[in-house]
N, C-alpha and C positions, 0 to 999 in steps of 0.2 A: 534330394539327396540330402544325406547328411556329409555336415561340414568337415572333412577332414583332418581340418587343422584344431577341430575341438570332438571329435570323436575318435575313438582308438579303431581305426580298421583299415587293412588293407589286403589286399586280393588273395593275401595265403594267409594271416592272420586277423585275428579281429578279438575284439573284449566278449568276453559269454557275456556279460551283459547288452551288447547287440546282437543277437541269436534272435533273428526273425525281423528284423531291420537291415541288417548288409548280407549280404553273401562274403562267403570268405574259407578258405581249406581247411581251417580248423579255428575252434575259439578255445580262449584261455583265460582264466582266473585269475589277475595282477598277485605280486608279490611288494605288500606296501614296503616304500624306502624313504629316508628324510635325508632332508642334504645339509652338510657337516662341516665342507669346504664356508669359505666363505659369499660363494657366486658358483653356481652350476649349470654353463649355460647350454641353453635347450636347441639341437642343431638338428638340421634338413636329413643329413647321412650320419651314419655314424663314421665319423672320420674327424681328426685333430681338428684338421683346418676345415671343415663342414660349415657349410653357413649360417650363420647364426640367426636364428629366429625368435629368441626369447632368453630371459634367465628369469632363474630359479633361485632364491636368497636360501640364506643357512635358517632351518628350521623348518622351510617348505617341504612339503608332503607329495611323494611322485611316488604312482603308481606302476612299477616296473612288467610288463607284459612278453619282453625275451631280453634274451643279453647275447651281445653278438660283439667280439674282439673285442672287449672292455667298454662296449658301451650296452647301455639298457634303452628300449625303444617301450615308451611309459606317458601319462597324461599327468599334468599336475592338479592337485587339489585345489587351489587356488582360484585360478581361472580356465579347467579344463584344457591348456593346451597341449597341445600333443607333440614329441621332438626322442631324438638321443642325447641322452644324458651319458655321462662321463662316469662309472659307477666307481669311479674315486673318488669321488666328490660326494658321493649318498653311504649314506648307514644305514642299519636295520637293527634293531625295530626301531619303529617311532614312538618319541618321547614327547608326552604333553606339556607345551612351553605356556610357558606362563608372563613373560614379559616380549617386547619387542625394543629396537632401537630409535631412538626420539630425537635425535644430532642425526646432521648429512653422513657420516661415517664414522667412527670410531674402530680401535681396537680390539682385538682380543688378543690378552698379554700370557703369558706362561706362567707369571706369578701376580700378589699381589701388590705391582710397584709401577709406575711411569717405569724406571728403568728397567724391567723386564722384559727378554724376549718377546715381540711379536708373532702371534701366528699370524692371522692375516686380519684384513678389514672386513667390517660388516655393515654395510649401507642401512640409513633410513626403512625401517623395515622389516628388516632381518627379526625372526624370531627365537626367544633363546628359553630352556626350561633353566629356572634359578633348581643350584642347590641348599643354600641356605648359609653358607659361613662367607663372613664377611672381614675385611682387615684392610687399614688404610685406604675406607673411600673402597675400595672395590668388592666385587663380589662372586663368588666362585659360579659356574655354570654348566653345565652338560656338556661337551665335544666341545666346548670351546675356551677352557681355562679358566681367565679371571677376566671381566668386563670393569670397566668405572661406573659406578652404580648409578652416580647424575646423567647418565645417556640412556638410561632404561625406561620404560613407563609401560606401567601394564598392561595388557593385551585388548582391556576398554577403553583405555583412555584415547579416545580420540580429537585431530587438530579441529579447529572450529574453521578455515579457510583451506580451501584444494587451492587458491590462489597463491597463498601466503607460503603453501609448503613448495608450490612448483617455481617461485620465486628462489629457494633456497640454492638450486641446479644454477642460477645464474651462470656462463662461464664453465659449466659443465661440458667435456669433450662429448659432440655427436659419436653414438657409437649403435651402428644397427644391430636393432635388437635388445638394447642394452634396454636394462629397469633402474642399476645400479648408481651409485654417487659419481661414481669415477666416469660412467659415459652412458649416453640411455639415447635412442629413438623419440622421431613427434609422439607416437603414440603410448611409448613407454614412460615420456614424461608424464602423460596426461592419466594413464591409468595410478601410478605412482602416486600421484599428489591427491587424486578422488581415495586412493585405498585408503592414505593417511587420515582420512575424514569417515571412513566408513562405509565410503562406497566404494564396492569391489566392480568396475568396470569392463569389460573386454579389451583382450589384450589389444587389436588389430584397430588402424585407420578404416578399415570397411566397415566392422562391426561396430565402432563406434558413433559413426556419424546416422546409428539407427536408435541411439538412448535417448532416456528423455525426451522432450515437445522439440519441436523444430519453430524456432522465431523468424518472424518474418523479416526478410529485409529488402533493401533496392539498391541501385549503385549509388546511393549517397552515405551506404555502410552507417545509418542514423539506429538509434534505439537500439544496442547493445550494451552490456555493463558486465560489471567483474563477474570471471565466472563461465560466460557462454563459450560455449565451443566449435569454431570454427575449420568445416571443412571441406578439404578438394579430396579430387580421386586420389587416396596414396600418401594425404598429407591431413595432419589436424594441428590448430594450435589453441591458445587459450588464451580469452580477453583479459587483459589486468587492470582495463578501464571501458570506457567508451570508444576511444579511438587507437588503442594500443593490443598487441598481441608478445606473450611470452612462448617459445616451442624451440623446441632442438630440430635444426635442419642443416643438410648438408651443403648451403650456401656461407653458413657462418663456421661449421663445424665445428659447433657450439649450440647449449642454449642461450637464447637470443633474444634482448626484448626489442620491440621496432614498431614504427607507426602500423596499422593495418592496412592502409592506401596504399606504402609504397610496399607492403608484401605483398599485396593482389597487382599490382603489375608485376610485381618481376616472380613470383612462382606461376603467377598463369602460363607464363611461357612455358612449364615446365609440366603443370596438373591441370592447366583447365582452368576455368571458371570454380567460385566458389560453390560445394555444391546443396549447401546447408550448415546451418547453424542452431546447436542444442542448445537446450538449458534444464537444470539438472533440478535445481530447488527452488519449484515450484511447482 
């Protein structure tokens, strides 16, 4: 059975590409859109207060299969996640992006000046299409006006250390389904950190515990290293060294670093024992 979080199908509607693989009342081709807001929540249901499952950042491409009441049901190109998007946050046609935000966050301004009105915030990893005009250290970009050019990097530029990227988010608020600098969840932090290093990981914790290779561990929790991903049922954390983890969590309601041993005792009460520890760099 295909994972409905990663494959666009319901009993009443499915993507044409899934014909023969799933049953649905009708099959449709998508209309491609692109996120033109700073961030676009991906919701479980087409309602403004619907549960947020994930987020798409500025420049992300979305295949929309159905529109209903101002929302569109679609699939993200980057990680394949499926859900409902506010159509007001999307635009067409899709523009070829050239650069990405390399700092934790920056503003898109109405003009080439720090005194210009800010349109919206752009978080680390958001992608933009440069127009080419430059003034006062700012560069003009499609659908986002002006951005301080030193906050941009070519799409080909990759971070060297995912953990260092994740450490930039320390104290960021916990936000269920978030991947933005203003708030994210445990798997969103892991995905964002490795994406900056050119490794596109799946969105959810149950998928992240299948990536890479397993690392042997016992009750001593020795032999771990920076970059290992510690996985519980429903939670993930990133090792910053042999004994400490970094994770977005509901206990601190923020991204926090703490000793793994202390976290294991506390997390065990809610999520049980560690299921696996994964390593991606070997």
